[in-house]
N, C-alpha and C positions, 0 to 999 in steps of 0.2 A: 690802300687795301688791294691785294692782288686777287687772283682767282680763289674762290672759296673752297673749303674742304668738305662742303655739303652740310655742315652743322651750324655755322654762324648765320644769323638772320641778316639779310642784306636789304638796306633801304633802296627803294627804286627811284633814283635821282639821276641827274646828268652825271657824266663821267668824262675824264680825260686820262691820258697816259701819265703815269707818275713821274717819269724822267725820260729824257730824250733817247730815241733809238735811231741809230745811223745804219745806212745800207750803201753798198757800192756795187756797181755792176754795169751792164750795158742796156741800152734801149732795144727792145725786140725789133722794131721797125727801122729805127735810125742807125742802129749799130754803134751809137756814140757812147763813150764812157760817161757815167753819171754817179754823183753822190747825192743821197737824199736823207733827210733827217726828219723824223716825226717828233714834234715838240709839244709839251703841254700847252693848253690854252684855257682861258677863263670860261666860266659858265656863259651860255648864250652866244659864244663866239662862232660856233659851227665849225666847218672844215674849210680851210683855205690853203692854197698853195702859194709859195713865194719863190720866185725865180731869183736866187741870190746872184746869178751871173749877170743879171741886167740891173739889179738894184742900184740906184744912184746915177743912172744914165738918162734921166728925164722921162722914163716911161713907168707906168704903174706896174710894179713887179708882183702885185697880189692878184691871184686868179681864183675866183670863187668855185667851189665844188658844187655846182648847181646845174640842173637840167637845162635851163635857158641860157647857159654859157657854152653849150655844145654846138659848134658850127658844123661838125662832121663826125660821123661814127662809122667810117668804113674800116672794118676789121679791128678797130679799137675805138675807145671813147676819148675824144679830144676836147679840151676846155680852152676857151679864149676870152680874155677880158676886153674892155672897150678900147684899150690901146693896142690890141692885136697881139698881146703876149700870150703864149700858149703853153699848155702842159698836156701831153697825150699819154695814152695807155694807162689811164688812172683807175680802171675798173677793179684790178686785183687789190690794190691798197685800200680802195673805198670799201670793197667787200670785207676785208680784214677789219677795218674800223667798225663797220656796222655789225659784223659777226661777233665782235668782242665787246660791243656796247659802248664804244667811244663816240661821244657826241661832239666833242670840242677838241680840235688839234690844228696846229700850224705845221704844214709840211714844207720844209725848205728844200729846194732842189736846184742843182747848178747846170741843168741841161733841159731841153724841151720834152724829154720823155722819161717816165718812171722806169727804174731798172726792172728787167724781167725776172731776174734771179733764177729760180728753178722752173718758172712758168706757171706757178700756182700762187695762192695767197698764204701758204704755210709759213714761209720765212717771216712775213710781216706779222702773222698771228703769234708765232713763237716769241718774236722780239717784244711785241706789245705786252704779252702776258709775263714775260721775264722781267720787264721794267715795272709792271704792276698797273692796275686800273684804279685810278683815284676818284672816289665819289666826290661830288660837288654839291653845295647847298643850294640847289635849284631843281624845281620839278621838271620832269621830261614832258615836252610838248610833242604831240604826234599828229599825223594827218590821217584822219579816218575816212575811208572810202564809203560813200553812201549809196551809190548805184553803179551798175556795171558800165565800163568804158572799154571799147575794143578797137584795135587798129589791125589792118590786114595789108598784106603785100603778096598777091598770088596765093600760093598754098601756105605761106607763113602768116601767123597771126599772134597777137598778144592781147591779154585782157587783164584788167583789174576789176574786182568786184568786192562787195562787202565781205569781211572776214573777221576772224578772231585772232588777234596778234598778226603775225605775218606768216602765211602759209604759201606754198609754191608747188606747182606741178609743171613739168617740162617734158616735151617730146621732141626727138630729133630723128632724122632718117637720112642715111648716106648709102650710096651704092657699095662702098667699100665694106666687105664682110667683117673687117676688124671693128667696125662701128655698127653698121646696119641700123635697125630701128631700136631706140632706147627710150624708155619713159621712167620717170622717177618723181616722187612727191615727198614733201617734207614740211613739218612744222619747224620753223627755224629758231624757236626758243629752246632754252635748257641745253645749250652747248651743242646743238645738232649741227650747226655750221662748222664748228671746230672739229667735231668728231668725224663727220661724214663728207664734207664738201671741200674744206679749205686746201687740202693737199692735192686736189685734182688739177692737172696741168692743161694748158692750152694745147690745141692739137691742129694738125693740118694734113692734107693729102699730099703725098710726094709729087703727084702730077701738077699741083698748084704752085710749087715752090718757085720754079723758073719764072712764071708769069708774075708772081708777087715781087720778086727781085727786079724784074724788068721795069716794074712800076715804082721802084724805090721803097718797097716794103719788105719786111722780114730780113733785113740786112744783118740783124743781130741774132737771128734765130739759129739754133743748133739742135742736134739730137738730144742734148742734155737739158735744154730749157723748153722743149716742146715735144709732144708725142706726134711722131710722123708715121702715117699709115700708108700702105700700098696694097690695095686689095684686101686679102686676109692677113697680110703680114704687118706686124708692128716693128718698125725699123729702129726705134729708140732703144738704147741699151737698157736691159732690165725689164722691158715690156711694160705692161700696164700696172698701175697701182690699184686699180679697181676694174672689174670686168666692164662696168658701165662708166668708166672715167670720163668719157666724152660728155655725156649728159650731165654728170655731176659738175663738170667745168662750166657748162652752159648755165647751170643754176648759180654757180659762183659769180659768173659775169653778170647775170641778171640782178643778183643782190647788190653788186657794186654799182650798177647803173641805176637801180631804184633808189640807192642811197643819195643820189643827186637830187632827190625831191626836196632836200633841205631839212628833213626831219623824218623820224621813223614812220613807216606806213603801217596802218592797221587795215589789212586787206588780204585777199587771196589773189595771187598772181598766177596766171597760166600762160605758158608760151608754147607754140608749136612751130618749130624751125625758126624761131625768132632770134635776132641778133641785136647788137648794140643799137643800130639805127632804129629798129622797130620799137625797142623798149623806150628809147628817148622820145619817139613819136607818141608812144602811149602816155608818158608823163605829160607831154605838151597837151594832148587831147584831154587828159584828166583835169588839168587845171583850167582848160578852156571851156569845160562843160558845166553850165550852171547847175548848182546843187549837187555836184558829184562828190565834193569833199567838205569836211569841216575840220578846223584845227581844235584840238582838245588838249587839256592838261591831264596827263594820264593818272588814273587811279592806280593804286598798288596792283590791283588785279590786271589792269590793262598793261602796265609796264612789265609785269611778270611774264607776259606772253610775247615780248618783243625779242628780236635777235640779240644775243649777248646776255639776256637775263638767265639766271640759273647756271651760268658757266662755272665749272669746278676745275680745280687743278688736275684731277684725274682725266678730264676730257682731252688733255694734251697727249695722253698715252697713244692715241690712235693717229696722231699727226705724223706724216712722213718726215 
């Protein structure tokens, strides 16, 4: 069963991609060529990466898409298993899976970094929905947040508190007038991620590019796969896809990082100037706080309010 036309009743159960979707490109930070394939997986499998370039060489090639497998989140989210095998820049594909309601998938990859493609999650979303979302005979289990948990780093902070489904509010502020201060909020059910967030691209300031490259970062970045701003100017061809594309992308990143909780969250997330590292710290604090969460088997009403629920074929019309 693929995206619905809005008329058919959908059971709220676990789901996987109906058939494999392949992608080729380069890593944003490594600049290395990469081929990646999202494959169907059985119910209760979760999301795992498999490094096919090292499979069979005596190291565990499977890397869990889980918050406690994140050793570092500087400018991107990186995963590492017990054998030191890594996959980085996972946030966009994780957001695409969460935003389309995919609970189970095996992601095969032949390099240490997910391809950046156009800098957003839209290519992943389009491919997933083109292949179809297949429902599975298993109930959705979710993580319900029962009390507020907050982490801070200077002026930046992130918080999870009890909510209805998954809702989000995010604020950013940059000196560059092309970004400035932006705030946006959204209830991520009913195709909202696909319609409003998934096509928003990663961004950076022109003044930061040389420093990033001197530190071995952004080696695969171009004006085509990132929005580059310089003061009030947008240097990337075609300009912005949305006037507030920057904060939309930060929400996209946050959804991808929150998907590393291991199950959908029933919560309200709020971030102020937060990045990958702070969101990962927030998940660690959440699970370390006694009485902050409980694991639930979703009722139909709860499942209907999760990201991916209510997604319709017409939601694709607004995707770049």
